[in-house]
C-alpha positions in Angstrom: 21.6 7.7 14.7 24.9 4.9 14.1 25.3 3.2 11.3 24.3 0.0 11.9 20.9 1.4 13.1 20.5 3.4 10.3 21.6 -0.6 8.0 18.7 -1.9 9.9 16.7 0.5 8.8 17.2 0.9 5.7 16.8 -3.8 5.0 13.4 -2.7 6.9 11.9 -0.3 5.3 13.8 -2.9 1.7 11.7 -5.5 2.6 8.2 -4.0 3.4 8.9 -1.4 0.9 9.1 -3.5 -1.5 7.3 -6.4 -0.9 4.0 -7.0 -3.5 0.8 -5.3 -1.1 -2.0 -2.9 -2.3 -0.2 0.1 -2.9 2.4 -1.3 -5.3 -0.2 -3.8 -7.1 -2.6 -0.8 -7.6 1.0 1.4 -9.0 1.1 -1.5 -11.1 -2.7 -2.0 -12.3 -3.1 1.8 -13.0 -0.4 2.2 -14.8 -0.9 -0.8 -16.7 -4.2 0.3 -17.5 -4.1 4.0 -17.6 -0.5 4.4 -18.5 2.9 6.1 -15.8 1.6 9.1 -16.1 -1.9 8.4 -14.7 -0.2 6.4 -12.2 1.8 9.3 -10.8 -1.1 10.5 -8.6 -1.7 7.6 -6.2 2.5 6.9 -6.8 3.4 10.2 -4.7 0.1 9.7 -3.1 1.7 6.8 -1.1 4.6 8.5 0.5 2.4 12.3 1.3 -0.2 9.5 3.0 2.7 7.0 4.7 4.5 10.2 6.4 1.9 11.7 7.2 1.0 8.6 9.6 4.3 8.1 11.0 3.9 11.8 11.9 1.2 10.7 14.1 2.7 7.9 15.6 5.2 9.5 16.3 2.6 12.2 17.8 1.6 8.7 20.6 -1.6 8.7 18.3 -0.9 5.9 17.0 -0.3 4.7 20.2 -4.9 4.6 19.9 -5.7 2.3 17.7 -3.5 -0.4 19.5 -5.5 0.2 23.0 -8.9 0.6 21.4 -10.2 -2.2 19.8 -13.3 -0.5 18.5 -10.8 1.8 16.7 -8.7 -0.5 15.1 -11.0 -3.2 13.5 -13.1 0.3 12.2 -9.6 1.2 10.6 -8.8 -2.7 9.4 -12.5 -3.7 8.4 -12.7 0.0 6.7 -9.6 -0.8 4.3 -10.9 -3.9 3.5 -13.9 -3.5 2.8 -12.2 -0.8 0.6 -9.6 -3.4 -0.9 -12.4 -5.5 -2.4 -14.5 -2.9 -3.9 -11.5 -2.4 -5.8 -10.8 -5.9 -6.9 -14.3 -6.3 -8.1 -13.8 -3.1 -9.7 -10.4 -4.2 -11.5 -11.5 -7.5 -12.2 -13.7 -6.9 -14.6 -11.5 -4.1 -16.7 -10.2 -5.7 -20.2 -10.2 -1.7 -22.3 -7.4 0.5 -22.0 -9.7 3.2 -23.5 -10.5 6.5 -21.1 -14.0 6.0 -20.8 -13.1 3.1 -18.7 -11.0 5.0 -16.4 -14.0 5.1 -14.0 -13.7 1.5 -13.4 -10.6 2.0 -11.6 -11.0 5.6 -10.1 -7.9 6.2 -7.4 -7.9 9.9 -6.7 -4.9 11.2 -4.9 -6.8 11.7 -1.4 -7.6 9.0 -2.4 -4.3 7.1 -2.3 -3.5 9.1 0.8 -6.5 7.9 2.8 -5.8 4.4 1.6 -2.5 4.3 3.9 -4.6 5.2 7.3 -6.5 2.0 6.4 -4.2 -0.3 6.3 -3.8 -1.6 9.3 0.4 -2.8 8.4 0.9 1.0 7.6 0.0 1.4 10.8 1.9 -1.4 13.0 5.1 -1.3 10.9 4.8 2.9 11.5 4.8 2.0 15.4 7.5 -0.3 15.1 9.8 1.8 13.6 8.9 4.6 16.0 9.3 2.3 19.0 13.2 0.9 17.3 14.4 4.0 16.4 12.2 7.0 17.5 10.6 7.0 20.8 12.6 7.8 24.3 15.6 8.8 22.6 16.9 11.8 24.0 17.6 13.4 20.2 13.9 11.7 19.3 12.9 15.3 17.7 16.8 14.3 15.4 15.9 10.7 14.8 12.4 11.2 13.5 13.6 14.0 11.2 16.2 11.8 9.6 14.8 8.6 9.6 11.0 10.5 7.6 12.6 11.3 4.7 14.3 7.8 4.2 10.8 6.6 4.4 9.6 8.5 2.2 11.8 7.6 -0.7 11.5 4.0 -0.3 7.6 4.5 -0.4 8.0 7.0 -3.6 10.9 4.8 -5.6 9.4 1.0 -4.7 5.7 2.0 -6.3 7.2 4.0 -9.2 8.4 0.5 -9.9 6.3 -1.1 -9.9 3.7 1.8 -11.9 6.7 1.3 -14.9 7.2 -2.4 -14.8 3.2 -1.6 -14.8 3.5 1.1 -17.6 6.2 -1.4 -19.5 3.3 -3.7 -20.1 0.5 -1.3 -20.5 0.4 -2.1 -24.7 1.4 -5.9 -24.8 -1.7 -6.5 -22.8 -3.8 -4.8 -24.7 -3.1 -7.4 -27.5 -5.9 -10.8 -27.4 -5.1 -14.2 -25.3 -5.0 -15.7 -28.7 -4.9 -14.5 -32.1 -8.7 -14.3 -33.3 -9.6 -13.4 -30.1 -11.3 -10.5 -29.1 -8.5 -7.3 -28.4 -7.9 -6.5 -24.3 -7.6 -10.6 -23.3 -4.6 -10.4 -21.9 -5.4 -6.9 -19.8 -8.5 -9.3 -18.5 -6.3 -11.6 -16.9 -4.0 -9.6 -16.0 -6.3 -7.1 -14.3 -7.9 -10.9 -12.2 -4.7 -11.3 -11.1 -4.4 -8.3 -9.9 -7.4 -8.3 -8.8 -6.8 -11.8 -6.7 -3.7 -10.3 -5.3 -5.9 -7.5 -3.4 -7.7 -9.8 -1.9 -5.1 -12.0 -0.8 -3.9 -9.0 0.9 -7.6 -7.8 2.1 -7.6 -11.8 3.4 -3.6 -11.3 4.8 -5.0 -7.8 6.8 -7.6 -9.7 8.5 -5.7 -12.4 10.0 -3.5 -10.1 11.5 -5.8 -7.9 12.6 -7.5 -10.8 14.0 -3.9 -12.2 15.5 -3.6 -8.6 17.1 -6.9 -8.5 18.8 -5.8 -12.3 20.4 -2.8 -11.0 21.2 -4.3 -8.0 22.9 -6.6 -9.9 25.1 -4.1 -13.4 25.9 -5.4 -15.3 23.3 -3.3 -17.3 20.6 -1.0 -15.1 18.1 
């Protein structure tokens, strides 16, 4: 892989990893509610899940997602439904206590599986495979070069957002104004995060409709 190709990969990875999305939103919300240590299992789950997804796409499995509408829609609707469920759980949380952890309990396994429910992640993986790996005589070597770069971006982007959330943690525990119950700021913050998840779900759904239209010859 030459320098121009590698530079283009870094630009794409930066643009896609550090812009807000379901993973970065959840990393921020988990760290703000339960601390950085509690959020780290999700932060670590993201690169593991995305790495597995990328490996599947490099092996040709990802093409089935594009070719089979039923499979594509199952992934899309599953991801949209899960994000909406998380948004609903998050929107009513105003306590930093451990007792409230059940409202937003995203395990390591769930964090890994969330990557497979994200149609954007599938399309990004397919795009990188098509642009940097597939059809090249040194495809295996390129895969080994590209994978750690993407894993590093997935980890550090979510770690950055989680760190920001953890720094806000104690300030969010206070009231919106003096004299009101504590946790008011956290409730507002969580509802903003919930709204971000809802908007992401809507965006994913609209993207899925666009893909379906393209596949059937309809409007893009």
